[in-house]
C-alpha positions as CSV (number, residue, x, y, z in Angstrom):
1,X,85.8,109.8,131.2
2,X,85.4,113.6,131.1
3,X,81.8,114.7,131.4
4,X,80.5,117.3,129.0
5,X,77.4,119.4,129.4
6,X,75.1,116.8,128.0
7,X,76.6,113.9,130.0
8,X,75.9,115.3,133.5
9,X,73.4,113.2,135.3
10,X,70.5,114.9,137.0
11,X,70.8,114.9,140.8
12,X,67.7,112.7,141.2
13,X,67.2,110.6,138.1
14,X,63.7,109.5,139.0
15,X,62.4,112.9,139.9
16,X,59.9,114.5,137.5
17,X,61.0,118.0,136.6
18,X,58.7,120.9,137.0
19,X,59.6,124.2,135.3
20,X,56.8,126.2,136.9
21,X,59.4,128.2,138.9
22,X,61.1,129.5,135.7
23,X,64.5,128.6,137.0
24,X,66.9,126.5,134.9
25,X,67.4,122.8,135.8
26,X,71.1,123.0,135.2
27,X,73.6,125.8,134.6
28,X,76.8,124.9,132.8
29,X,80.0,126.9,132.3
30,X,82.3,125.8,129.5
31,X,85.9,127.0,129.2
32,X,87.6,126.7,125.8
33,X,90.6,128.0,123.8
34,X,89.9,129.3,120.3
35,X,91.9,131.0,117.6
36,X,90.3,134.2,116.4
37,X,90.9,135.6,112.9
38,X,92.5,138.7,114.5
39,X,95.1,136.6,116.5
40,X,95.9,134.5,113.4
41,X,96.5,137.7,111.3
42,X,98.5,139.3,113.9
43,X,100.7,136.2,114.4
44,X,101.3,136.1,110.6
45,X,102.4,139.7,110.6
46,X,104.8,139.2,113.5
47,X,106.1,135.8,112.1
48,X,105.1,133.8,115.2
49,X,102.6,131.2,116.2
50,X,99.1,132.4,117.0
51,X,98.0,132.4,120.7
52,X,94.5,131.1,121.5
53,X,92.0,133.3,123.2
54,X,90.2,132.1,126.3
55,X,86.4,131.7,125.7
56,X,83.9,131.2,128.5
57,X,80.4,130.1,127.6
58,X,77.6,129.9,130.1
59,X,74.5,127.8,129.2
60,X,71.2,127.5,131.2
61,X,69.3,124.3,130.5
62,X,65.5,124.6,130.9
63,X,64.6,121.3,129.3
64,X,66.4,118.1,128.4
65,X,66.2,116.8,124.9
66,X,64.6,113.3,124.7
67,X,64.4,113.1,128.5
68,X,64.0,109.6,129.9
69,X,65.5,107.7,126.9
70,X,62.9,108.5,124.3
71,X,62.8,105.5,121.9
72,X,61.5,107.5,118.8
73,X,65.1,108.3,117.6
74,X,66.1,104.6,117.8
75,X,63.0,103.5,115.9
76,X,63.5,106.1,113.2
77,X,67.2,105.1,112.9
78,X,66.3,101.4,112.6
79,X,63.9,102.2,109.7
80,X,66.4,104.4,107.9
81,X,69.2,101.8,108.2
82,X,66.9,99.1,106.8
83,X,66.0,101.4,103.9
84,X,69.7,102.2,103.2
85,X,70.6,98.5,103.2
86,X,67.7,97.7,100.8
87,X,68.8,100.5,98.4
88,X,72.3,99.1,98.5
89,X,71.1,95.6,97.7
90,X,69.0,96.9,94.8
91,X,71.9,98.8,93.3
92,X,74.3,95.9,93.6
93,X,71.7,93.6,92.1
94,X,71.4,96.0,89.1
95,X,75.2,96.0,88.7
96,X,75.5,92.2,88.8
97,X,72.6,91.9,86.3
98,X,74.5,94.2,83.9
99,X,77.9,92.6,84.3
100,X,77.0,88.9,84.3
101,X,75.9,88.0,80.8
102,X,74.5,84.7,79.5
103,X,77.5,84.2,77.3
104,X,79.7,83.8,80.3
105,X,81.9,86.8,79.7
106,X,81.8,89.8,82.0
107,X,80.5,93.1,80.5
108,X,83.0,95.4,82.2
109,X,81.8,98.4,80.0
110,X,78.4,98.1,81.5
111,X,79.8,98.3,85.1
112,X,81.2,101.8,84.3
113,X,77.7,103.1,83.7
114,X,76.3,102.1,87.1
115,X,77.1,104.5,90.0
116,X,76.7,103.2,93.5
117,X,77.2,106.0,96.1
118,X,78.8,105.0,99.4
119,X,76.2,104.2,102.1
120,X,76.3,105.0,105.8
121,X,73.7,102.6,107.1
122,X,75.4,102.0,110.4
123,X,73.9,104.4,112.9
124,X,73.8,107.2,110.3
125,X,70.4,108.4,111.4
126,X,71.5,108.8,115.1
127,X,74.0,111.4,114.0
128,X,71.2,113.4,112.3
129,X,69.0,113.4,115.4
């Protein structure tokens, strides 16, 4: 698997990092190809495919986000997922109460009034972290 900037393991995983020297812990250089608005416009004028421009980005990392597997994001995610599932169960219960009548017939017109938005309760909070 290709390692990106946030997947590079520290050289000594058990070592406590000290930033008193002011030097970065890790320096990363990323090379990429991007289409600029100028190259797309020029290619349209010349009736050809656009050529991507080489982009070089250098990043100095001074601290690691959630270093040593901070569990706070997982706990927050679990709470948000439980709440999303509870909201979905409540909305479906409301829909079933409106549709199922005591006469035995389904009230399909009442089902049109209830709007249940799609839920993303599977690891949705982890994407927001």
